[in-house]
C-alpha positions as CSV (number, residue, x, y, z in Angstrom):
1,X,5.2,28.6,-27.5
2,X,5.3,31.4,-24.9
3,X,2.0,30.1,-23.4
4,X,3.5,26.6,-23.1
5,X,6.6,28.1,-21.4
6,X,4.5,30.0,-18.8
7,X,2.3,27.0,-18.2
8,X,5.3,24.8,-17.5
9,X,6.7,27.4,-15.2
10,X,3.5,27.6,-13.3
11,X,3.5,23.8,-12.8
12,X,7.0,24.0,-11.5
13,X,6.2,26.7,-9.1
14,X,3.0,24.9,-8.0
15,X,4.9,21.7,-7.4
16,X,7.6,23.7,-5.4
17,X,4.8,25.3,-3.3
18,X,3.2,21.9,-2.6
19,X,6.5,20.5,-1.6
20,X,7.4,23.4,0.7
21,X,3.9,23.3,2.2
22,X,4.1,19.6,2.9
23,X,7.6,19.9,4.4
24,X,6.3,22.7,6.7
25,X,3.3,20.6,7.8
26,X,5.6,17.6,8.5
27,X,8.0,19.8,10.5
28,X,5.0,21.1,12.6
29,X,3.8,17.6,13.2
30,X,7.2,16.5,14.5
31,X,7.4,19.5,16.8
32,X,3.9,18.9,18.1
33,X,4.6,15.2,18.7
34,X,7.8,16.0,20.7
35,X,6.1,18.7,22.7
36,X,3.1,16.5,23.4
37,X,5.4,13.6,24.5
38,X,7.4,15.9,26.9
39,X,4.4,17.5,28.5
40,X,2.6,14.4,29.6
41,X,2.5,14.0,33.4
42,X,1.4,10.8,35.1
43,X,0.4,11.8,38.6
44,X,-1.0,8.5,39.9
45,X,-0.6,4.9,38.9
46,X,-1.8,2.7,41.7
47,X,-0.6,-0.9,41.4
48,X,1.1,0.0,38.1
49,X,-2.3,-0.1,36.4
50,X,-1.0,1.5,33.2
51,X,0.1,0.4,30.8
52,X,-3.0,-1.7,30.9
53,X,-2.5,-5.5,30.8
54,X,-4.7,-8.5,30.1
55,X,-6.9,-6.7,27.7
56,X,-8.9,-9.9,27.1
57,X,-10.2,-9.7,30.7
58,X,-11.2,-6.1,30.7
59,X,-14.6,-4.7,29.8
60,X,-13.9,-1.0,29.3
61,X,-16.0,2.1,28.8
62,X,-14.9,5.5,27.6
63,X,-16.6,8.4,29.3
64,X,-16.1,11.8,27.8
65,X,-16.6,15.0,29.6
66,X,-16.6,17.9,27.2
67,X,-15.0,16.1,24.3
68,X,-16.5,16.1,20.8
69,X,-18.2,13.0,19.4
70,X,-15.0,12.1,17.5
71,X,-11.9,13.0,19.4
72,X,-8.3,12.2,18.9
73,X,-8.3,10.7,22.4
74,X,-11.1,8.3,21.8
75,X,-9.9,7.4,18.3
76,X,-6.5,6.4,19.6
77,X,-7.9,4.5,22.5
78,X,-10.0,2.4,20.1
79,X,-6.8,1.4,18.2
80,X,-5.8,-0.7,21.2
81,X,-9.0,-2.2,22.4
82,X,-12.8,-2.1,22.0
83,X,-14.3,0.5,24.3
84,X,-17.9,1.4,24.6
85,X,-18.7,5.0,24.8
86,X,-20.9,6.0,27.7
87,X,-23.0,9.1,27.5
88,X,-23.4,10.8,30.8
89,X,-27.0,11.7,31.6
90,X,-28.1,15.4,31.6
91,X,-29.3,16.7,34.9
92,X,-30.3,14.6,37.8
93,X,-29.6,14.6,41.5
94,X,-26.7,13.2,43.5
95,X,-28.8,10.1,44.1
96,X,-29.5,9.7,40.4
97,X,-25.7,9.9,39.7
98,X,-24.9,7.3,42.4
99,X,-27.5,4.9,41.0
100,X,-26.3,5.4,37.5
101,X,-22.7,4.8,38.4
102,X,-23.7,1.6,40.3
103,X,-25.3,0.2,37.2
104,X,-22.3,1.0,35.1
105,X,-19.8,-0.7,37.5
106,X,-21.8,-3.9,37.0
107,X,-21.2,-3.7,33.3
108,X,-17.6,-2.6,33.1
109,X,-14.4,-3.3,34.8
110,X,-12.7,-0.1,34.0
111,X,-13.7,3.5,33.0
112,X,-11.4,5.7,31.0
113,X,-12.5,9.3,31.7
114,X,-11.6,11.9,29.1
115,X,-11.9,15.3,30.6
116,X,-11.6,18.4,28.5
117,X,-10.3,21.2,30.8
118,X,-11.0,24.3,28.7
119,X,-9.9,27.4,30.4
120,X,-12.1,29.6,28.2
121,X,-15.3,27.7,29.0
122,X,-17.5,29.5,31.6
123,X,-18.9,26.1,32.8
124,X,-16.9,23.1,31.6
125,X,-18.6,19.7,31.3
126,X,-16.8,18.2,34.3
127,X,-18.6,20.8,36.4
128,X,-22.0,20.4,34.7
129,X,-21.8,16.6,35.2
130,X,-19.8,16.7,38.5
131,X,-22.2,14.4,40.3
132,X,-21.7,11.7,37.7
133,X,-18.0,12.2,37.5
134,X,-17.6,12.0,41.2
135,X,-19.8,8.9,41.4
136,X,-17.8,7.0,38.9
137,X,-14.6,8.0,40.6
138,X,-16.0,6.8,44.0
139,X,-17.5,3.5,42.8
140,X,-15.5,2.4,39.7
141,X,-12.0,1.6,38.8
142,X,-10.9,4.5,36.6
143,X,-8.2,6.0,34.5
144,X,-8.6,9.8,34.3
145,X,-7.1,11.8,31.5
146,X,-7.2,15.6,31.8
147,X,-6.6,17.4,28.6
148,X,-5.6,21.0,28.0
149,X,-5.9,22.9,31.2
150,X,-5.0,23.3,34.9
151,X,-8.3,23.8,36.6
152,X,-10.0,20.4,36.8
153,X,-7.7,19.0,39.5
154,X,-8.5,22.0,41.7
155,X,-12.3,22.0,41.1
156,X,-12.8,18.2,41.2
157,X,-10.8,16.9,44.2
158,X,-12.3,13.4,43.6
159,X,-9.9,13.1,40.7
160,X,-7.4,12.0,43.3
161,X,-9.5,8.9,43.7
162,X,-8.6,7.7,40.2
163,X,-6.4,4.6,40.1
164,X,-4.4,6.3,37.3
165,X,-4.4,10.0,36.6
166,X,-2.7,11.5,33.5
167,X,-2.5,15.2,32.7
168,X,-1.8,16.6,29.3
169,X,-1.5,20.4,29.7
170,X,-1.0,21.4,26.0
171,X,-3.3,21.1,23.1
172,X,-2.0,20.2,19.6
173,X,-2.6,17.6,16.9
174,X,-0.7,14.9,18.9
175,X,-1.2,15.7,22.5
176,X,-4.4,13.7,23.1
177,X,-3.3,10.8,21.0
178,X,-0.1,10.5,23.1
179,X,-2.1,10.5,26.3
180,X,-4.1,7.5,25.0
181,X,-0.9,5.8,23.9
182,X,0.5,6.1,27.4
183,X,-2.6,4.3,28.8
184,X,-1.9,1.3,26.7
185,X,1.9,1.4,26.6
186,X,2.3,2.7,23.1
187,X,4.3,5.7,24.5
188,X,6.0,6.5,27.8
189,X,5.3,9.3,30.3
190,X,8.2,11.0,32.1
191,X,7.0,14.6,32.5
192,X,6.8,16.6,35.7
193,X,4.3,19.3,36.8
194,X,5.7,22.8,36.0
195,X,3.6,24.3,38.8
196,X,1.1,23.5,41.6
197,X,-2.3,22.3,40.3
198,X,-4.0,21.6,43.6
199,X,-3.2,20.9,47.3
200,X,-2.6,17.2,46.3
201,X,-0.6,17.8,43.1
202,X,2.4,20.0,43.5
203,X,5.2,21.3,41.2
204,X,7.7,18.6,40.3
205,X,5.3,15.7,40.8
206,X,5.2,13.0,38.1
207,X,5.8,9.3,37.6
208,X,7.6,7.4,34.8
209,X,6.1,4.6,32.8
210,X,8.2,1.8,31.2
211,X,9.4,1.8,27.6
212,X,6.6,1.2,25.1
213,X,5.3,-2.3,25.0
214,X,2.7,-1.9,22.2
215,X,2.6,-0.2,18.9
216,X,2.6,3.6,19.2
217,X,1.7,6.3,16.7
218,X,4.0,9.1,15.5
219,X,5.0,11.3,12.6
220,X,7.4,9.5,10.2
221,X,10.3,11.8,11.1
222,X,10.3,10.5,14.7
223,X,11.8,7.2,13.4
224,X,14.0,8.6,10.7
225,X,11.9,8.9,7.6
226,X,11.9,11.7,5.2
227,X,8.2,12.4,5.7
228,X,7.5,14.2,2.5
229,X,9.4,11.6,0.4
230,X,7.5,8.8,2.0
231,X,4.1,10.3,1.6
232,X,4.5,11.6,-2.0
233,X,6.0,8.3,-3.3
234,X,3.4,6.0,-1.7
235,X,0.5,8.2,-2.9
236,X,1.9,8.4,-6.4
237,X,2.3,4.6,-6.7
238,X,-1.1,3.7,-5.1
239,X,-2.9,6.3,-7.1
240,X,-1.4,4.9,-10.3
241,X,-3.0,1.6,-9.5
242,X,-6.4,3.3,-8.8
243,X,-6.3,5.1,-12.2
244,X,-5.4,1.8,-14.0
245,X,-8.2,0.1,-12.1
246,X,-5.8,-2.4,-10.6
247,X,-8.2,-2.2,-7.5
248,X,-11.1,0.0,-6.5
249,X,-9.4,0.9,-3.2
250,X,-6.4,0.3,-1.0
251,X,-4.7,1.1,2.2
252,X,-1.1,1.2,3.3
253,X,0.3,0.9,6.8
254,X,4.0,1.4,7.8
255,X,5.5,1.0,11.2
256,X,9.1,1.4,12.3
257,X,10.7,0.9,15.7
258,X,7.3,0.0,17.1
259,X,5.5,3.1,15.9
260,X,2.9,3.4,13.2
261,X,4.1,6.3,11.1
262,X,1.9,6.0,8.0
263,X,-1.6,4.7,7.6
264,X,-3.5,6.1,4.6
265,X,-6.5,4.9,2.6
266,X,-7.2,5.3,-1.1
267,X,-10.3,4.9,-3.3
268,X,-13.5,3.0,-2.5
269,X,-14.8,-0.4,-1.7
270,X,-16.1,-0.8,-5.3
271,X,-15.8,1.0,-8.6
272,X,-19.3,2.4,-8.0
273,X,-17.5,4.6,-5.5
274,X,-20.3,4.6,-2.9
275,X,-18.2,3.6,0.2
276,X,-14.8,5.2,0.7
277,X,-12.0,3.0,2.1
278,X,-11.5,3.6,5.9
279,X,-8.6,2.6,8.1
280,X,-10.8,0.3,10.2
281,X,-12.2,-1.6,7.2
282,X,-12.2,-5.4,7.4
283,X,-10.6,-7.4,4.6
284,X,-10.5,-11.0,3.6
285,X,-6.8,-12.0,4.4
286,X,-6.8,-14.9,1.9
287,X,-3.4,-16.7,2.3
288,X,-2.2,-14.3,5.0
289,X,-4.4,-16.7,7.1
290,X,-1.5,-19.1,6.9
291,X,0.9,-16.9,8.9
292,X,-1.8,-15.2,11.0
293,X,-3.9,-18.2,12.1
294,X,-2.3,-21.6,11.3
295,X,1.3,-20.6,12.0
296,X,0.9,-18.9,15.4
297,X,-0.9,-22.0,16.7
298,X,1.7,-24.3,15.3
299,X,4.6,-22.2,16.7
300,X,3.0,-22.1,20.1
301,X,2.4,-25.8,20.2
302,X,6.0,-26.4,18.9
303,X,7.4,-24.1,21.6
304,X,5.6,-25.9,24.5
305,X,6.5,-29.4,23.2
306,X,3.0,-30.4,22.1
307,X,3.8,-30.6,18.4
308,X,7.1,-31.6,16.9
309,X,7.5,-30.3,13.3
310,X,10.1,-33.0,12.6
311,X,7.5,-35.7,13.3
312,X,5.1,-36.7,10.6
313,X,1.5,-36.2,9.6
314,X,0.8,-39.8,10.5
315,X,2.0,-39.1,14.1
316,X,-0.7,-36.4,14.6
317,X,-3.5,-37.2,12.2
318,X,-4.7,-40.8,12.4
319,X,-6.7,-40.5,9.2
320,X,-3.5,-40.2,7.2
321,X,-1.7,-43.2,8.6
322,X,-2.8,-45.4,5.7
323,X,-1.9,-42.9,3.0
324,X,1.1,-41.9,0.9
325,X,1.4,-38.9,3.3
326,X,2.0,-40.9,6.5
327,X,5.7,-40.0,6.6
328,X,5.5,-36.3,5.5
329,X,7.2,-34.1,8.2
330,X,5.5,-30.9,9.2
331,X,8.8,-29.1,8.4
332,X,8.7,-30.3,4.8
333,X,5.1,-29.4,4.4
334,X,5.5,-25.9,6.0
335,X,8.5,-25.2,3.7
336,X,6.5,-26.5,0.7
337,X,9.0,-29.2,-0.1
338,X,7.0,-32.3,0.7
339,X,5.7,-33.1,-2.7
340,X,2.1,-32.2,-2.0
341,X,-0.1,-30.9,-4.9
342,X,-0.4,-27.2,-5.1
343,X,-4.2,-27.2,-4.6
344,X,-7.4,-29.0,-5.4
345,X,-10.5,-27.2,-6.7
346,X,-12.8,-29.1,-4.4
347,X,-16.0,-27.5,-5.6
348,X,-15.6,-28.9,-9.1
349,X,-15.9,-32.4,-7.6
350,X,-19.5,-31.7,-6.6
351,X,-20.6,-31.2,-10.2
352,X,-22.6,-33.9,-12.0
353,X,-20.8,-35.5,-14.8
354,X,-17.4,-34.6,-13.3
355,X,-14.9,-37.0,-11.8
356,X,-14.5,-36.4,-8.0
357,X,-10.8,-35.7,-8.0
358,X,-8.4,-34.0,-10.5
359,X,-6.3,-37.1,-11.0
360,X,-9.2,-39.3,-12.0
361,X,-10.4,-40.0,-15.5
362,X,-13.3,-37.8,-16.4
363,X,-12.2,-34.7,-14.5
364,X,-13.1,-31.5,-16.3
365,X,-11.1,-28.5,-15.1
366,X,-13.2,-26.1,-17.1
367,X,-16.7,-27.3,-16.2
368,X,-18.9,-24.5,-14.9
369,X,-22.0,-26.7,-14.6
370,X,-23.1,-24.7,-11.6
371,X,-26.4,-25.7,-10.1
372,X,-26.2,-29.4,-11.2
373,X,-24.7,-30.9,-8.2
374,X,-24.2,-34.5,-7.2
375,X,-26.4,-36.0,-4.5
376,X,-25.5,-35.1,-0.9
377,X,-23.6,-32.0,-1.8
378,X,-25.7,-28.7,-1.9
379,X,-29.2,-27.8,-1.3
380,X,-31.0,-24.4,-1.7
381,X,-32.1,-24.2,1.9
382,X,-30.9,-25.2,5.3
383,X,-31.9,-28.4,7.0
384,X,-30.5,-30.9,9.5
385,X,-28.5,-32.5,6.7
386,X,-27.6,-29.4,4.8
387,X,-26.5,-27.0,7.6
388,X,-23.3,-25.4,6.4
389,X,-24.0,-22.0,4.9
390,X,-22.0,-21.1,1.8
391,X,-24.4,-18.4,0.5
392,X,-28.0,-17.5,1.3
393,X,-29.1,-20.1,-1.2
394,X,-26.3,-22.7,-1.0
395,X,-26.2,-25.0,1.9
396,X,-23.5,-27.8,2.0
397,X,-24.1,-31.3,3.4
398,X,-23.0,-31.5,7.0
399,X,-20.5,-34.3,6.2
400,X,-19.1,-33.0,3.0
401,X,-15.9,-31.9,4.8
402,X,-15.0,-35.6,5.0
403,X,-14.9,-35.7,1.2
404,X,-12.4,-32.8,1.3
405,X,-10.2,-34.8,3.7
406,X,-10.5,-37.9,1.5
407,X,-9.4,-35.9,-1.5
408,X,-6.3,-34.6,0.3
409,X,-5.6,-38.1,1.5
410,X,-5.8,-39.7,-2.0
411,X,-4.0,-36.9,-3.9
412,X,-0.8,-37.9,-5.6
413,X,2.6,-37.1,-4.1
414,X,5.7,-36.1,-6.0
415,X,8.6,-35.5,-3.6
416,X,11.0,-35.3,-6.4
417,X,9.4,-32.0,-7.7
418,X,11.2,-30.0,-5.0
419,X,9.6,-26.7,-4.0
420,X,5.8,-26.4,-4.8
421,X,3.7,-23.9,-2.9
422,X,0.8,-26.0,-1.5
423,X,-2.4,-25.2,0.3
424,X,-3.4,-28.7,1.2
425,X,-1.7,-29.3,4.5
426,X,-3.1,-26.0,5.8
427,X,-6.6,-27.5,5.5
428,X,-5.6,-29.9,8.3
429,X,-4.3,-27.6,11.0
430,X,-7.7,-26.7,12.6
431,X,-8.4,-30.4,13.3
432,X,-4.8,-31.0,14.5
433,X,-4.9,-27.9,16.8
434,X,-8.3,-29.0,18.2
435,X,-7.1,-32.5,18.8
436,X,-4.0,-31.4,20.7
437,X,-5.5,-28.6,22.7
438,X,-9.1,-29.6,23.3
439,X,-10.3,-26.3,21.9
440,X,-11.7,-25.5,18.4
441,X,-9.3,-23.7,16.2
442,X,-10.9,-20.3,16.3
443,X,-11.4,-20.4,20.1
444,X,-7.8,-21.3,20.5
445,X,-6.5,-18.5,18.4
446,X,-8.8,-15.9,20.0
447,X,-8.0,-17.0,23.5
448,X,-4.2,-17.3,23.1
449,X,-3.5,-14.5,20.6
450,X,-6.1,-12.2,19.2
451,X,-8.0,-11.1,22.3
452,X,-5.0,-10.6,24.6
453,X,-3.4,-8.6,21.7
454,X,-6.4,-6.4,21.4
455,X,-6.7,-7.6,17.8
456,X,-10.4,-8.2,18.1
457,X,-11.3,-7.8,14.5
458,X,-9.2,-10.9,13.6
459,X,-11.9,-13.5,13.0
460,X,-13.5,-16.0,10.7
461,X,-16.9,-15.4,9.3
462,X,-17.0,-11.7,10.2
463,X,-20.7,-11.2,9.4
464,X,-21.4,-12.7,12.9
465,X,-19.9,-9.5,14.4
466,X,-19.8,-6.7,11.8
467,X,-22.0,-5.1,9.2
468,X,-21.3,-5.4,5.5
469,X,-20.6,-1.6,5.4
470,X,-17.4,-2.2,7.3
471,X,-16.3,-5.2,5.3
472,X,-14.6,-4.8,1.9
473,X,-16.2,-7.0,-0.8
474,X,-14.1,-9.3,-3.0
475,X,-15.2,-11.1,-6.2
476,X,-18.5,-11.2,-8.0
477,X,-18.4,-15.0,-8.2
478,X,-19.8,-16.0,-11.6
479,X,-19.1,-19.8,-11.6
480,X,-19.6,-21.3,-8.1
481,X,-21.6,-19.3,-5.7
482,X,-22.9,-16.8,-8.3
483,X,-23.1,-13.8,-6.0
484,X,-21.0,-11.0,-4.8
485,X,-18.7,-12.3,-2.0
486,X,-19.1,-9.8,0.8
487,X,-18.2,-10.9,4.3
488,X,-17.9,-14.5,3.2
489,X,-14.5,-16.0,2.4
490,X,-13.4,-15.7,-1.2
491,X,-11.5,-19.1,-1.3
492,X,-13.8,-21.9,-2.4
493,X,-12.2,-24.6,-0.3
494,X,-12.4,-22.5,2.9
495,X,-16.1,-21.7,2.1
496,X,-16.8,-25.5,1.9
497,X,-15.3,-25.9,5.4
498,X,-17.7,-23.3,6.9
499,X,-15.3,-20.4,6.4
500,X,-12.7,-21.7,8.9
501,X,-9.4,-23.2,7.6
502,X,-5.7,-22.8,8.1
503,X,-5.1,-21.7,4.5
504,X,-7.7,-19.0,4.1
505,X,-10.8,-17.6,5.9
506,X,-9.3,-15.1,8.3
507,X,-10.6,-11.5,8.1
508,X,-9.5,-8.3,10.0
509,X,-8.1,-4.8,9.8
510,X,-4.6,-3.6,8.9
511,X,-4.2,-2.2,12.4
512,X,-5.0,-5.6,14.1
513,X,-2.8,-7.5,11.7
514,X,0.0,-5.1,12.6
515,X,-0.2,-6.1,16.2
516,X,0.4,-9.7,15.4
517,X,3.2,-8.8,13.0
518,X,4.8,-6.6,15.6
519,X,4.7,-9.5,18.0
520,X,6.8,-11.4,15.4
521,X,9.2,-8.5,15.1
522,X,9.5,-8.3,18.9
523,X,10.6,-11.9,19.1
524,X,7.3,-13.2,20.4
525,X,6.3,-10.5,22.9
526,X,3.7,-7.8,22.8
527,X,2.1,-5.6,25.5
528,X,4.5,-6.9,28.1
529,X,3.3,-10.5,27.5
530,X,5.2,-13.4,25.9
531,X,3.2,-15.3,23.3
532,X,5.9,-17.2,21.5
533,X,9.4,-18.3,22.3
534,X,12.1,-16.2,20.6
535,X,14.0,-19.2,19.5
536,X,10.9,-20.7,17.9
537,X,10.3,-17.5,15.9
538,X,14.0,-17.3,14.9
539,X,13.7,-20.9,13.5
540,X,10.4,-20.4,11.7
541,X,11.5,-17.1,10.0
542,X,14.9,-18.4,8.9
543,X,15.6,-19.7,5.4
544,X,15.6,-23.4,6.3
545,X,16.6,-24.8,2.9
546,X,18.4,-21.9,1.3
547,X,21.3,-24.3,0.7
548,X,18.9,-26.4,-1.5
549,X,17.8,-23.3,-3.4
550,X,14.4,-23.0,-1.6
551,X,13.8,-19.4,-0.4
552,X,10.9,-20.2,2.1
553,X,10.9,-20.1,5.8
554,X,8.9,-22.5,7.9
555,X,5.4,-21.3,6.9
556,X,6.6,-17.7,6.2
557,X,7.6,-16.4,2.8
558,X,11.1,-15.0,2.4
559,X,12.9,-12.8,-0.2
560,X,14.0,-14.6,-3.3
561,X,17.6,-15.9,-3.1
562,X,18.4,-13.9,-6.2
563,X,16.3,-10.8,-6.6
564,X,14.0,-10.7,-9.7
565,X,11.8,-7.6,-10.0
566,X,9.4,-9.6,-12.2
567,X,8.8,-12.3,-9.7
568,X,9.4,-10.7,-6.3
569,X,6.6,-9.4,-4.1
570,X,9.0,-7.4,-1.9
571,X,11.5,-4.6,-2.2
572,X,15.0,-5.2,-3.4
573,X,16.1,-3.5,-0.2
574,X,14.3,-6.0,2.0
575,X,16.9,-7.8,4.2
576,X,17.5,-11.6,4.0
577,X,16.1,-11.7,7.6
578,X,12.7,-10.3,6.5
579,X,9.6,-12.4,6.2
580,X,5.9,-12.2,5.5
581,X,3.2,-13.4,3.2
582,X,0.8,-12.3,0.4
583,X,-2.9,-13.1,-0.1
584,X,-4.7,-13.9,-3.4
585,X,-7.4,-11.2,-2.8
586,X,-4.7,-8.4,-2.9
587,X,-3.4,-8.5,0.7
588,X,0.3,-8.3,1.7
589,X,2.3,-8.0,4.9
590,X,6.1,-8.0,5.4
591,X,8.3,-7.5,8.5
592,X,12.0,-6.7,8.4
593,X,13.9,-7.3,11.7
594,X,17.1,-5.7,10.3
595,X,15.3,-2.4,10.0
596,X,12.6,-3.0,12.6
597,X,10.2,-2.2,9.8
598,X,6.6,-3.4,9.1
599,X,4.7,-2.9,5.9
600,X,1.0,-3.8,5.2
601,X,-0.7,-3.3,1.8
602,X,-4.4,-4.2,1.6
603,X,-6.6,-4.0,-1.5
604,X,-9.4,-6.0,-3.1
605,X,-7.9,-6.5,-6.5
606,X,-10.2,-9.5,-7.2
607,X,-13.2,-7.1,-7.3
608,X,-15.2,-7.6,-9.4
609,X,-13.1,-10.4,-11.0
610,X,-10.0,-12.5,-10.2
611,X,-8.9,-12.1,-13.8
612,X,-7.6,-8.6,-13.0
613,X,-3.8,-9.0,-12.7
614,X,-2.9,-5.3,-12.9
615,X,-1.8,-5.3,-9.2
616,X,0.8,-7.9,-10.1
617,X,1.7,-6.6,-13.6
618,X,2.3,-3.1,-12.3
619,X,4.4,-4.4,-9.3
620,X,2.4,-2.1,-7.0
621,X,3.2,-3.8,-3.7
622,X,7.0,-4.1,-4.2
623,X,7.2,-0.6,-5.6
624,X,5.5,0.8,-2.5
625,X,7.8,-1.4,-0.3
626,X,10.9,0.0,-2.0
627,X,9.6,3.6,-1.6
628,X,9.5,3.0,2.1
629,X,13.1,1.9,2.2
630,X,14.1,4.8,0.0
631,X,12.5,7.3,2.4
632,X,14.6,6.2,5.3
633,X,17.2,8.9,5.9
């Protein structure tokens, strides 16, 4: 009995120690962030170069002088845009340096120079490589960031030639990150030099930058969170899901007031635990595609008068003019009140002995007769006729997409059924957008949204650009494709459309999705650029048919009209103004304008099987969401 008493006492003291230690760490982080923010001094900013604009037009390189291979500065820069790291050659003459710099200026529009100014180093890197540093400053357009000292400006007068020059004199866990944030507009600079640093840069000098225009990064306490409460609660909930095998791995991102204050990863890509989850992992968004691909295109076209959501499908898609869907308005479809079927398992219609459509006699909803396909559906290798890759050994007939459209066209309609969540109309938006803009769907999205946002991982068919090691696998498909789905879309219908659809197919990172969601929170702006009209976003995120008992926005999900913990995906504290969407693979995102709060939860709960419902049964996502609200002070 006495042993149990002492054991319990030890646990209490250990918990108390951990709590005190965490609180001490959080306090230190806040102090470091505030000190780093105050000490930043912007000495030059020709033509208001920073914060950088038009990211989609810039080919940028990061050139470190004396920084480690993985530095806080480079890591934060990479959160905003894709930068290639340039390694400065060792040795060489002045002529070699000039020639090298000339080659680089042909490849890149802008150089971001990270200069470690260590006062304790007998020969810092900026002096060892001064020929190359000077050549880049002479020939290229550059942003120079001097970290941690006061000697570089004196020893390298050419730094005065940088278009933008930023000095961060202190060194702590946030100082370099904040310097990178200023470059992209995630933080502001307003510091002044406390003393002379050279003949050009005197005491009191410094320029101000505008208020932040992109997501920044900060400790939770900066925006009013109880840091310890936030971190302990989220970890406990997510860890419980890991232990119950609700998912092999997960990550959570929280942003408030335009600052990412929490982004942590848990577990592994698979239960074999070979690849830990990393913050820049790429996920299959599943139905988040609806609000991250189809909806931004529709909202932009609606805002510029190209598409009227109160007009009908027949007005914009000639194929449907002779169908029972000719008079369906886009508003009714986007609010899931049009009477469309929920979904159609298109792949089953390819099986021999099965009716083509679910409403036809002979349809077998349980048939797994995989491999016995009807003529002109699948082949085991590519050819001119079978050119759409579904897996390495499954190639779909080049015209089969027409069968999918015919199935949607012929599907029964039940307007009297009220609210029914439907995928079907989202299949049609790529063709509608292409017809109205003259660009294919993916090109339109990347040109008008993803690339200008710096959200470059948002893409369909990610294996074109990224290795599997960076992509989180989903299901081990045992009935259709009969392989592990890794880098190929989980949704069968999207797979049969070449991986590109408006209902599923988009992949990306939590960080890049956060940029798009922050754009929504900002009323249509991000990075100083307007993407969507504020009144359009207000209309689409409002509860259009609340008076009819329908909780949806126009395309966006909304909180239930009466909170039910068993059915809700969001926290009870989420405001009526909030909006977002979930994804079948285990993804979720939610924005709350009333609290200027953004929450993203990503996991691959369908690995290795979609039959795993523990994520839902344990209410992991709404519990984490509520913990975020509870941690607000």
